[in-house]
C-alpha positions as CSV (number, residue, x, y, z in Angstrom):
1,M,-38.4,67.6,44.7
2,L,-37.8,65.1,41.9
3,V,-40.7,63.5,39.9
4,Q,-39.5,60.1,41.1
5,L,-40.5,60.6,44.3
6,I,-44.2,61.7,43.2
7,L,-43.9,58.5,41.3
8,K,-42.9,56.4,44.4
9,S,-46.0,57.9,46.6
10,K,-48.5,57.2,44.1
11,A,-51.0,54.1,44.5
12,S,-50.4,52.7,41.0
13,S,-47.2,52.9,39.1
14,G,-48.9,52.0,36.0
15,V,-50.1,54.3,32.9
16,V,-53.6,53.7,31.4
17,T,-52.9,53.8,27.4
18,I,-55.0,53.3,24.7
19,A,-54.0,52.5,20.8
20,P,-54.1,55.3,18.2
21,E,-56.9,53.6,16.3
22,A,-59.3,53.2,19.0
23,T,-62.3,55.2,18.4
24,I,-63.1,58.3,20.8
25,S,-66.0,56.6,22.2
26,E,-63.5,53.9,23.6
27,A,-61.3,56.4,24.8
28,A,-63.9,58.0,27.0
29,K,-65.1,54.9,28.2
30,L,-61.4,54.2,29.5
31,L,-61.2,57.5,30.9
32,G,-64.7,56.5,33.0
33,D,-64.1,53.1,33.9
34,H,-60.5,54.3,35.4
35,K,-61.8,57.7,36.8
36,I,-59.1,59.5,35.1
37,G,-59.0,62.6,32.9
38,T,-56.3,61.8,30.5
39,V,-54.7,58.5,28.6
40,V,-51.7,58.4,27.1
41,V,-51.9,57.1,23.3
42,S,-49.7,54.4,22.4
43,S,-49.5,51.7,20.2
44,D,-47.2,49.5,22.3
45,G,-48.2,50.5,25.5
46,E,-44.3,51.6,26.1
47,T,-43.7,54.7,23.9
48,A,-45.9,58.1,24.1
49,E,-47.2,59.2,21.0
50,G,-49.7,61.6,22.0
51,I,-52.2,62.2,24.9
52,L,-56.0,62.8,24.8
53,S,-57.8,64.4,27.9
54,E,-61.6,64.9,28.5
55,R,-61.4,68.5,27.5
56,D,-60.2,67.2,23.8
57,I,-62.9,64.9,23.5
58,V,-65.7,67.5,24.8
59,R,-63.7,70.1,22.7
60,E,-64.3,67.9,19.3
61,L,-68.0,66.9,20.4
62,A,-69.1,70.6,20.7
63,R,-67.3,71.5,17.3
64,S,-68.3,68.5,15.3
65,G,-71.2,66.5,17.2
66,S,-71.1,62.9,18.2
67,G,-69.7,61.5,14.8
68,C,-66.5,62.0,16.2
69,L,-67.2,59.1,18.9
70,S,-66.4,56.6,15.9
71,K,-63.1,58.4,15.2
72,P,-59.6,57.2,16.0
73,T,-58.0,58.2,19.0
74,G,-54.9,59.6,16.8
75,D,-57.1,62.0,14.9
76,Y,-57.6,64.0,18.1
77,M,-54.7,63.6,20.6
78,T,-52.1,66.0,21.2
79,R,-49.1,65.2,19.3
80,K,-46.6,67.5,20.4
81,L,-45.9,66.1,23.8
82,V,-44.2,68.0,26.8
83,T,-42.7,65.2,28.9
84,C,-40.2,65.0,32.0
85,T,-38.0,62.3,33.1
86,T,-37.7,60.5,36.8
87,Q,-35.1,63.3,37.6
88,S,-37.1,66.4,36.5
89,N,-37.7,69.0,39.1
90,V,-40.9,69.3,40.5
91,E,-41.2,72.9,40.4
92,D,-39.7,73.4,36.9
93,I,-42.9,70.9,35.9
94,L,-45.7,72.8,37.6
95,Q,-44.2,76.0,35.8
96,Q,-44.4,74.2,32.2
97,M,-48.0,72.8,33.2
98,T,-49.1,76.4,34.3
99,A,-47.6,78.2,31.3
100,G,-49.1,75.4,28.9
101,R,-52.3,75.0,30.2
102,F,-52.2,71.4,30.6
103,R,-52.9,68.9,33.6
104,H,-50.5,66.1,32.7
105,M,-47.1,65.1,31.7
106,P,-46.0,61.4,30.8
107,V,-42.6,60.8,32.5
108,I,-40.3,59.1,29.8
109,E,-36.8,57.5,30.9
110,D,-34.9,56.0,28.0
111,G,-37.7,56.4,25.4
112,K,-40.1,54.6,27.7
113,L,-43.2,55.6,29.4
114,V,-42.8,55.2,32.9
115,G,-45.3,57.0,34.5
116,L,-47.7,60.2,34.1
117,V,-48.0,63.1,36.9
118,S,-50.9,65.3,37.1
119,L,-50.9,68.8,38.2
120,G,-52.7,67.3,41.3
121,D,-49.8,64.9,42.0
122,V,-47.3,68.3,42.0
123,V,-49.5,70.3,44.0
124,K,-49.9,67.3,46.6
125,A,-46.1,67.0,46.4
126,Q,-45.4,70.5,47.0
127,L,-47.8,70.9,50.0
128,A,-46.2,67.9,51.8
129,E,-43.0,69.6,51.3
130,V,-44.1,72.8,52.6
131,A,-45.6,71.0,55.6
132,M,-42.5,68.9,56.5
133,E,-40.1,72.5,56.3
134,K,-43.0,74.0,58.5
135,D,-42.9,71.4,61.2
136,A,-39.0,71.3,61.2
137,L,-38.9,75.2,61.7
138,A,-41.4,74.7,64.5
139,G,-39.1,72.2,66.3
140,M,-36.1,74.2,65.7
141,I,-38.2,77.5,67.4
142,M,-39.5,75.4,70.2
143,G,-36.1,74.1,70.6
144,H,-36.9,70.0,69.9
């Protein structure tokens, strides 16, 4: 299964982004307002410069206290992004996420941000594929 199928099945194809100069407090509000765990950091809303997760914010709060809330998102984002394309294989992405211990992966085409897949999206797609295969096998066994 390819990433493009996951993106097509998602309710919203847009990716929530935040500017690198926005504060951590603004990022936390954005995450809460959208009920998401990660925001892509982008100056123009089209190119991914980094990624910031709830975990990143909590770790920095624990390390330096509430003073970090007024600091720029760009100071705390993960800069070394692991990305995929719409043609990436879902099994490969699952392995990368598991090995790297991260839950979100930006989808990039021609240098532009076209989507974001989560570990939950990948697992849901894999479960749907397994259920389809099970039904097909059951139909073959039953002679349908």
